[in-house]
C-alpha positions, 0 to 999 in steps of 0.5 A: 459545513458545506462549502460551495464553488461557483465554477470560473471560465478559467476553471471549465473542463478541469477534472472534479478532483483536481479542482476540489483539491485546489479550492479546498486546499486538500490532497487530490486523493482525499478530493477523490475519497470525498466524491467516492463517499458522496460528499460532493454535489454537482448542480445539486446531484451526487458527483462522479470523479470523471465530471468535468464541471463547466462555467457557471456549474456549482459544486457543493462539498463537506468535509467531515471532521477526521475521527480522532484516534488516541495513539499511544505508545506501546512496549510491543516487540519489534525487530529493528534491522537498521537504525539511526537519527534519521530513519529506521528499517523494521522487519514486520511480523505477519499479523501486525497492523502498520498504523492505527484505524477504526477497529485497530486502535492499538497494537500496531507498528505505530504504537510499537514505534512511538514507544521505541523512538519516544515519539520522534517520528516524521509528522508529514503523515499526521498523528495516526501515521507518524513516519510511515512512508510506505506500508505493507498489508497486515498479513504480509511480513517483512521489511519496511522504512520509517521516517524519524524526520520530516526531511528523511520522509521527504527524501524517501517519498521522492524515491518512491514516486520516481521508482528509484526504490527497490523492493523485492518480495517472495511469494507462494502462488497457485499453479504452474507458470509456463514461462520462468519469468515475466511482467505483469503491466496492468492498471490497477484501481478500486474494484467497480463491483466491490469497493473493498477490494482492488482490481485491474481496471481502467476506471480510475486506476493507476499504472502498476508493474510487477516483475516475476520470476519463478525460483521452484515449484512443488512436485505436482506443479500446483504451486510455485515460489516466486521472486517478485520486484515492484516497479510501482506500489500499489495497494494490494499490487502483487496479490491483484496482479497475480490473481488477475493472471490466474495464480493467486497468492496462496492463503489470500483470503480476498483474492484467493480461493478456499481450496488454496489457504494451505492452513495459512492465517493469511497470504503467503507473501513476504517483503524480503529485500529493500535497497534505497538512497539514505535521503540524508547521507546519500549512502545506498542501503540495501537489507535482505531479511530471512524467510519468516517461519510460515513461508519457509514451512510452507515451501517445505511442506510443498517440497520446494526447497 
């Protein structure tokens, strides 16, 4: 069903996504997706996120019915690093999708968690992503926090928002770094040329900061082993930042090149360390995982041990 908004004087000049979120009772990111997908008209023409409606303008929008997924518990092997009544820390293997989506309805971390926790997961992110506070890509292995209660979920989300949540990764990247450490401080948003990819861009982007330190490099200087710390948590942040500065993550099928695949099944990236304040007890918790086999083997083959 199509809904319409006639812009009032006090609404004039507001960003379209902000206005739509308030009027439709949805999140700003949801409003942005509606605009991107052509679901919003401004005075009869497809709207753009940068549009600033003025008094008397007519905004028409339609919120599609969500695609229902029957998310079922599945007895899948998962490595639990820490667990109490409020949350879990999981060491996700490479190749496992975090939550169901069209094309990946089962076999995901959420399916496994629903079985392990007998359905007792936070509800803040809905029935398809219960307990999921933050994500890592399918082919990125490593540590992930899962909330069992809404209280824990809200507390963890707040830490992520204020950047008090420490996440450290290891990656094998292409090329020789002139400096032993550095920072990439460049905004990331949807790629203007390919909507399926992210990119460093000033257009509809968000700040993104990645700190890196070189741990070792191959004898021929074609590859470097990095420790990377995220100050922000944008989609594909490490992969996009490293590719942008000319050092894509080895094996990356999206932002890398064919000649740097190294026989890998995905990007050579690992969420090694995580530190946060327990949202319910106040204790500072820190966890570090061992390198997965694909990363350890790659490091050994490149002579970077």
